[in-house]
C-alpha positions as CSV (number, residue, x, y, z in Angstrom):
1,M,23.7,4.4,19.3
2,H,20.4,3.1,20.6
3,I,17.3,2.2,18.5
4,A,13.7,2.2,19.7
5,I,11.4,-0.3,18.0
6,V,7.7,0.3,18.5
7,G,5.5,-2.8,18.1
8,A,6.2,-6.5,18.5
9,G,4.4,-7.9,15.5
10,I,6.2,-9.9,12.7
11,G,8.1,-6.8,11.5
12,G,9.2,-5.6,14.9
13,L,10.3,-9.0,16.1
14,A,12.1,-9.8,12.9
15,L,14.0,-6.5,13.1
16,A,14.9,-7.2,16.7
17,I,16.3,-10.5,15.7
18,G,18.3,-8.9,12.9
19,L,19.6,-6.0,15.1
20,S,20.7,-8.5,17.8
21,N,22.8,-10.4,15.3
22,R,24.4,-7.1,14.0
23,D,25.2,-5.9,17.5
24,V,22.9,-2.8,17.4
25,S,21.5,-1.7,20.7
26,Y,17.7,-1.5,20.8
27,T,14.6,-1.6,23.0
28,L,11.4,-3.1,21.8
29,Y,8.3,-1.5,23.1
30,E,5.0,-3.4,23.0
31,S,1.6,-2.0,24.0
32,A,0.2,-5.3,25.1
33,A,0.9,-7.0,28.4
34,Q,2.7,-9.8,26.7
35,F,3.6,-11.1,23.2
36,S,0.3,-11.9,21.5
37,A,-1.0,-12.9,18.0
38,V,-3.8,-11.1,16.2
39,G,-5.2,-13.1,13.3
40,A,-4.7,-16.7,12.5
41,G,-2.9,-18.3,9.6
42,V,-0.1,-16.7,7.7
43,G,1.3,-17.8,4.3
44,L,4.9,-17.2,3.3
45,G,6.4,-17.3,-0.2
46,P,10.0,-18.2,-1.1
47,N,11.2,-14.6,-0.8
48,A,10.0,-14.5,2.8
49,L,11.7,-17.8,3.6
50,R,15.0,-16.4,2.1
51,A,14.6,-13.3,4.3
52,M,14.2,-15.6,7.3
53,E,17.4,-17.4,6.4
54,L,19.3,-14.2,5.9
55,I,18.1,-12.6,9.1
56,D,19.0,-15.7,11.2
57,T,19.5,-19.3,10.1
58,R,17.9,-20.4,13.4
59,F,14.7,-18.5,12.4
60,R,14.3,-20.6,9.3
61,Q,15.1,-23.8,11.0
62,L,12.5,-23.1,13.7
63,Y,9.9,-22.1,11.2
64,N,10.4,-25.4,9.4
65,Q,9.3,-27.2,12.6
66,I,5.9,-25.3,12.8
67,S,5.0,-24.9,9.2
68,S,2.5,-26.8,7.0
69,G,2.4,-27.6,3.4
70,N,-0.3,-29.2,1.2
71,L,-1.2,-32.6,2.7
72,T,-1.5,-34.3,-0.7
73,P,1.8,-35.7,-1.9
74,N,3.4,-34.1,-5.0
75,K,1.6,-30.8,-4.5
76,E,4.4,-29.0,-2.7
77,H,4.8,-26.4,-5.6
78,I,1.1,-25.5,-5.7
79,A,0.2,-22.2,-4.0
80,M,-3.5,-22.8,-4.2
81,E,-6.1,-24.6,-6.3
82,V,-8.9,-22.5,-7.7
83,L,-12.6,-23.6,-7.6
84,Y,-15.9,-21.8,-7.9
85,A,-17.5,-21.0,-4.5
86,E,-20.9,-21.9,-6.0
87,D,-22.8,-25.0,-5.1
88,G,-20.8,-28.0,-6.3
89,F,-17.6,-26.0,-6.7
90,G,-18.1,-25.8,-10.5
91,E,-18.5,-29.5,-11.1
92,R,-21.7,-28.8,-13.1
93,R,-19.6,-26.7,-15.4
94,G,-17.1,-29.4,-15.8
95,W,-14.6,-27.4,-13.8
96,Q,-11.8,-29.2,-12.1
97,P,-9.6,-27.7,-9.4
98,A,-7.0,-25.6,-11.3
99,P,-3.7,-24.9,-9.6
100,F,-1.4,-21.9,-9.6
101,G,2.2,-21.9,-8.3
102,A,5.7,-22.3,-9.6
103,E,8.8,-24.5,-9.3
104,C,10.4,-21.8,-7.2
105,Y,7.5,-21.9,-4.8
106,T,7.0,-24.4,-1.9
107,R,3.7,-24.3,-0.2
108,T,4.2,-23.3,3.4
109,S,2.0,-21.6,6.0
110,A,1.7,-21.5,9.8
111,H,-0.4,-20.4,12.7
112,R,0.6,-16.8,13.5
113,R,0.7,-17.6,17.2
114,D,3.4,-20.3,16.5
115,L,5.3,-18.0,14.2
116,L,5.5,-15.2,16.9
117,E,6.5,-17.8,19.5
118,I,9.6,-18.9,17.7
119,M,10.5,-15.3,16.9
120,T,10.3,-14.3,20.5
121,S,12.5,-17.2,21.5
122,L,15.3,-15.5,19.5
123,I,15.1,-12.1,21.3
124,P,16.7,-11.3,24.7
125,R,13.9,-10.8,27.1
126,E,15.6,-7.8,28.7
127,R,15.4,-5.9,25.4
128,V,11.5,-5.9,25.6
129,Q,9.2,-3.6,27.6
130,F,5.5,-4.4,27.7
131,N,2.4,-2.3,28.5
132,K,4.0,0.6,26.6
133,R,1.4,2.2,24.4
134,V,2.8,5.1,22.5
135,K,1.1,8.5,22.8
136,E,3.6,10.6,20.8
137,V,6.9,10.3,18.9
138,K,8.8,13.6,18.4
139,Q,12.1,14.8,17.2
140,T,13.1,18.3,18.0
141,G,16.0,18.7,15.5
142,E,17.8,17.0,12.7
143,H,20.6,15.6,15.0
144,S,18.9,15.4,18.4
145,K,17.5,12.3,20.0
146,V,13.9,11.2,19.4
147,T,11.5,11.2,22.4
148,I,8.7,8.7,22.8
149,T,5.9,9.6,25.2
150,F,3.8,6.7,26.5
151,E,0.3,6.8,27.7
152,D,1.5,5.8,31.2
153,G,3.4,9.1,31.3
154,E,6.9,7.7,30.9
155,V,9.2,9.3,28.3
156,A,12.0,7.4,26.6
157,E,14.8,8.6,24.3
158,A,16.6,7.0,21.5
159,N,18.8,7.9,18.6
160,A,16.1,6.7,16.2
161,V,12.6,5.2,16.3
162,I,11.4,2.5,13.9
163,G,7.7,2.2,13.8
164,C,6.4,-1.4,13.5
165,D,3.1,-0.6,15.1
166,G,0.6,-1.7,12.4
167,V,-1.7,0.1,10.0
168,K,-3.1,2.5,12.6
169,G,0.2,3.0,14.5
170,P,1.1,6.5,15.7
171,T,4.6,6.4,14.1
172,R,3.0,6.8,10.7
173,K,1.6,10.1,11.7
174,A,5.0,11.1,13.2
175,V,6.7,10.5,9.8
176,L,4.1,11.8,7.4
177,E,1.9,14.4,9.0
178,S,4.3,17.3,8.5
179,L,5.3,16.2,5.0
180,Y,2.3,14.5,3.4
181,P,-0.7,14.8,5.8
182,E,-3.1,13.4,3.2
183,H,-1.3,10.1,3.2
184,V,-1.4,9.4,7.0
185,Q,-4.6,7.5,7.1
186,A,-5.1,4.1,5.5
187,V,-7.7,3.6,2.9
188,Y,-10.6,1.1,3.2
189,S,-10.4,-1.5,0.5
190,G,-14.1,-2.2,0.2
191,K,-13.8,-5.6,1.8
192,Y,-14.1,-7.3,5.2
193,V,-13.4,-10.8,6.3
194,Y,-14.5,-13.4,8.7
195,R,-11.8,-15.8,10.1
196,S,-12.0,-19.2,11.5
197,I,-9.7,-22.1,12.4
198,V,-11.3,-25.5,11.9
199,P,-9.9,-28.8,13.3
200,M,-8.6,-30.7,10.3
201,K,-10.7,-33.8,11.1
202,D,-13.8,-31.7,11.1
203,A,-12.8,-29.9,7.9
204,Q,-12.2,-33.2,6.2
205,E,-15.6,-34.4,7.2
206,I,-17.1,-31.3,5.6
207,L,-14.9,-30.8,2.5
208,G,-13.5,-34.2,2.0
209,D,-10.4,-34.2,-0.2
210,H,-10.7,-30.4,-0.6
211,A,-9.7,-29.8,3.0
212,G,-6.1,-31.0,3.0
213,D,-4.6,-28.5,0.4
214,A,-4.7,-24.8,0.0
215,K,-7.8,-23.7,-1.9
216,A,-9.2,-20.5,-3.4
217,F,-13.0,-20.6,-3.7
218,V,-14.0,-17.6,-5.9
219,G,-17.4,-16.0,-6.6
220,H,-19.2,-12.8,-7.3
221,A,-18.2,-10.2,-4.7
222,L,-16.8,-12.9,-2.4
223,N,-14.0,-15.4,-2.0
224,I,-13.1,-18.0,0.6
225,M,-9.4,-19.1,1.1
226,T,-8.6,-22.2,3.0
227,F,-5.2,-23.7,3.8
228,P,-3.7,-26.1,6.4
229,I,-1.7,-24.7,9.4
230,S,-0.4,-26.1,12.7
231,C,1.5,-28.9,11.0
232,G,-1.6,-30.0,9.2
233,T,-3.9,-30.4,12.2
234,E,-6.0,-27.3,11.5
235,L,-7.5,-25.6,8.5
236,N,-7.3,-21.8,8.3
237,V,-10.4,-20.2,6.8
238,V,-10.6,-16.6,5.5
239,A,-14.0,-15.6,4.1
240,I,-13.8,-12.3,2.2
241,K,-16.9,-10.2,1.3
242,L,-16.8,-7.3,-1.2
243,V,-19.3,-4.5,-0.5
244,D,-20.2,-1.4,-2.4
245,K,-20.4,1.0,0.5
246,P,-17.9,2.7,2.9
247,W,-16.9,1.4,6.3
248,T,-18.8,3.6,8.8
249,H,-18.2,1.6,12.0
250,P,-16.0,3.6,14.4
251,Q,-13.8,0.6,15.0
252,W,-12.1,-1.6,12.3
253,T,-13.8,-4.7,13.6
254,K,-17.6,-5.0,13.9
255,E,-19.5,-7.7,15.8
256,V,-22.6,-8.9,13.9
257,T,-25.0,-11.7,14.5
258,R,-24.3,-15.2,13.3
259,E,-27.3,-14.9,11.0
260,E,-25.8,-11.7,9.4
261,M,-22.5,-13.5,8.9
262,V,-24.1,-16.5,7.2
263,A,-26.2,-14.2,5.1
264,D,-23.1,-12.6,3.6
265,F,-22.5,-16.0,1.9
266,G,-26.1,-17.0,1.4
267,D,-26.6,-16.6,-2.3
268,G,-25.3,-19.5,-4.4
269,V,-22.4,-20.4,-2.1
270,D,-21.9,-24.1,-1.4
271,R,-23.2,-25.0,2.0
272,R,-20.0,-26.8,2.8
273,L,-18.1,-23.5,2.8
274,V,-20.7,-21.8,4.9
275,K,-20.5,-24.7,7.4
276,L,-16.8,-23.8,8.0
277,L,-18.0,-20.5,9.6
278,D,-19.4,-22.5,12.5
279,W,-16.0,-22.1,14.0
280,A,-15.8,-18.4,13.3
281,R,-16.7,-15.5,15.7
282,P,-19.2,-13.4,13.9
283,V,-16.9,-10.4,13.6
284,Q,-16.2,-8.4,10.4
285,W,-12.6,-7.5,10.1
286,S,-12.4,-4.6,7.7
287,L,-9.4,-4.6,5.3
288,W,-7.4,-1.4,4.9
289,H,-4.3,-0.6,2.9
290,H,-1.8,2.2,2.0
291,P,-2.0,2.6,-1.8
292,S,0.4,5.5,-1.6
293,T,3.2,6.3,0.9
294,P,5.6,9.0,-0.5
295,T,8.3,8.3,2.1
296,Y,9.0,5.8,4.8
297,Y,11.2,8.1,6.9
298,N,11.5,11.6,8.3
299,G,14.8,12.4,9.9
300,Q,15.4,9.8,12.6
301,I,11.9,8.2,12.5
302,C,11.2,5.4,10.0
303,L,8.4,3.0,9.2
304,L,8.6,-0.7,8.8
305,G,6.0,-3.4,7.9
306,D,2.3,-2.7,8.0
307,C,2.5,0.8,9.2
308,A,4.6,1.6,6.1
309,H,2.7,-0.5,3.5
310,G,-0.4,-2.1,4.9
311,T,-1.8,-4.3,2.2
312,T,-4.8,-6.6,1.4
313,P,-4.1,-10.3,1.8
314,H,-4.8,-11.3,-1.8
315,Q,-1.1,-12.1,-2.7
316,A,-0.2,-13.6,0.7
317,A,2.7,-11.2,0.7
318,G,2.2,-8.9,3.7
319,A,4.2,-10.9,6.2
320,G,6.9,-11.5,3.6
321,Q,7.3,-7.8,3.0
322,C,7.7,-7.2,6.8
323,L,10.5,-9.8,6.8
324,E,12.2,-8.2,3.8
325,D,12.0,-4.8,5.5
326,A,13.6,-6.1,8.6
327,L,16.4,-7.8,6.6
328,I,17.4,-4.6,4.8
329,M,16.9,-2.3,7.9
330,S,19.0,-4.5,10.1
331,H,21.8,-4.4,7.6
332,V,21.9,-0.7,7.0
333,L,21.6,0.1,10.7
334,G,24.4,-2.3,11.4
335,L,26.6,0.1,9.4
336,A,25.6,3.3,11.0
337,T,27.5,4.8,14.0
338,N,25.9,8.3,14.5
339,C,22.7,10.3,13.8
340,T,23.8,11.5,10.4
341,E,24.5,8.0,9.4
342,I,21.2,6.7,10.8
343,T,19.3,9.2,8.6
344,K,21.3,8.0,5.6
345,A,20.6,4.4,6.5
346,F,16.9,5.2,6.5
347,Q,17.2,6.9,3.1
348,I,18.9,3.9,1.6
349,Y,16.3,1.6,3.1
350,D,13.5,3.8,1.7
351,G,15.0,3.7,-1.7
352,I,15.4,0.0,-1.8
353,R,12.2,-1.1,0.0
354,R,9.5,1.4,-0.8
355,P,9.1,0.9,-4.5
356,R,8.9,-2.8,-4.1
357,A,6.6,-2.8,-1.1
358,Q,4.2,-0.3,-2.6
359,A,4.0,-2.3,-5.8
360,V,3.0,-5.3,-3.7
361,V,0.2,-3.1,-2.2
362,T,-1.2,-2.0,-5.5
363,T,-0.9,-5.4,-7.2
364,S,-2.5,-7.1,-4.2
365,H,-5.6,-4.9,-4.5
366,D,-5.7,-5.8,-8.2
367,A,-5.4,-9.5,-7.4
368,G,-8.5,-9.2,-5.1
369,K,-10.5,-8.2,-8.2
370,L,-9.6,-11.6,-9.8
371,Y,-11.0,-13.5,-6.8
372,T,-14.3,-11.6,-6.8
373,F,-15.0,-11.6,-10.5
374,T,-14.6,-7.8,-10.7
375,H,-11.4,-7.5,-12.7
376,P,-12.1,-5.3,-15.8
377,Q,-10.1,-7.6,-18.1
378,M,-10.7,-11.1,-16.6
379,G,-14.3,-10.8,-15.5
380,T,-15.7,-14.2,-14.7
381,D,-13.4,-16.2,-17.1
382,L,-11.8,-18.5,-14.6
383,S,-9.4,-20.0,-17.1
384,K,-7.9,-16.5,-17.7
385,I,-7.9,-15.8,-14.0
386,V,-5.9,-18.9,-13.2
387,A,-3.5,-18.1,-16.1
388,N,-3.0,-14.7,-14.6
389,L,-2.4,-16.1,-11.1
390,N,0.3,-18.4,-12.5
391,E,2.3,-15.4,-13.7
392,R,1.6,-12.5,-11.3
393,F,3.5,-13.8,-8.2
394,L,6.8,-14.5,-9.8
395,W,8.3,-11.0,-9.4
396,I,7.5,-11.3,-5.7
397,W,8.8,-14.8,-5.2
398,E,11.9,-14.7,-7.3
399,H,13.3,-11.3,-6.0
400,D,17.0,-11.3,-5.3
401,L,17.4,-10.2,-1.7
402,N,21.1,-10.8,-1.7
403,A,21.4,-8.1,-4.4
404,D,19.3,-5.7,-2.2
405,I,21.7,-6.2,0.7
406,E,24.7,-5.7,-1.5
407,L,23.2,-2.5,-3.0
408,A,22.5,-1.2,0.5
409,H,26.2,-1.8,1.5
410,Q,27.5,-0.2,-1.7
411,Q,25.4,2.9,-1.2
412,F,26.3,3.3,2.4
413,S,30.0,2.8,1.5
414,A,29.8,5.4,-1.2
415,F,28.2,7.8,1.4
416,L,31.0,7.2,3.9
417,Q,33.6,7.8,1.2
418,S,31.9,11.1,0.2
419,T,32.0,12.3,3.8
420,G,35.5,11.2,4.5
421,G,34.5,8.2,6.5
422,A,35.9,4.6,6.2
423,P,34.4,2.6,3.4
424,G,32.0,-0.1,4.4
425,Q,32.7,-3.8,3.7
426,S,30.7,-6.0,1.5
427,W,28.5,-8.3,3.5
428,L,29.2,-11.2,1.1
């Protein structure tokens, strides 16, 4: 049995690590010429850290060496502190930074480049092929192999294909077009972002004490998130703009002038926050998501990560869901031995992962309304917004991944027994 993984982002790399540890043969195909990182900082909740540990204990240990928490002592359980983005950060209102978090949560984030580097160190180099941009993924029958045609003309075969190729990846079309064609394309969220990474010493000169810890600066139709990365030596900045018009640019990124970028945050935004954009390229990154995906698999092709459930970043849960996907997928594929069993493994994965991942997508979009003062119940009441934030993440953070794995094994064992196969063993 041989698996083709398409895409070497967080989801594809995590799956490759998991399959390596469960002795499943695979090839990882990446369109770029080498491993590369798109984006900047990434935050991970306790569920994501548990997934790391369960995929490979070395993964979690390496992550601990590159991650950053809040720099102020005794703030390890604070996810972010909420302030107004307006001039003075709300001080004139008497507002003080209001934290949200939980005892189960430990603040941790990293530079995406550093995260991908430690992940690639855990994957055998001979399992990876670069410069392989997928043109088409096709299965000709229920039990036949899947063929992958690349833009360079090469054709590869595998017993199954797992798409980890991002929100616009071609494997989503391969799974959904014949079943649910209206759900193939992602939906524009109504927001775009600017990204910058500011040296911490410069950020501290600009923001003072506000620079060292994760902050959410909120305002009308905008919000700016900041948090330390690179072991506290850099500050990641994500400046989000809500607009009441569709995205019409042919690409998902749009270069603008520096004046246009600054103008997006020109009305009433504290100049210290705008100053952080000096380190940003004036590029609008449009935010897209998959509010509805009726299935993650079709025969022997399955979706994992952002191509299955692309989400907005408002709950810092996208990367964590990729890791959870990889954990469950590597376990169920570790039990399969033939094409029929692969399809059953995909069905079990879909039943466990899709309801949870899609709930993350919809609740993340709802959370974005809190940060931009557009939530129909919370409006501009920052006290209510912070109270909501202190509750809304718990179901994500406290999820029992061990129970998910055990359920996957139980369901696969029941399937084998029903078909006369040998019962599977509990992973515990």
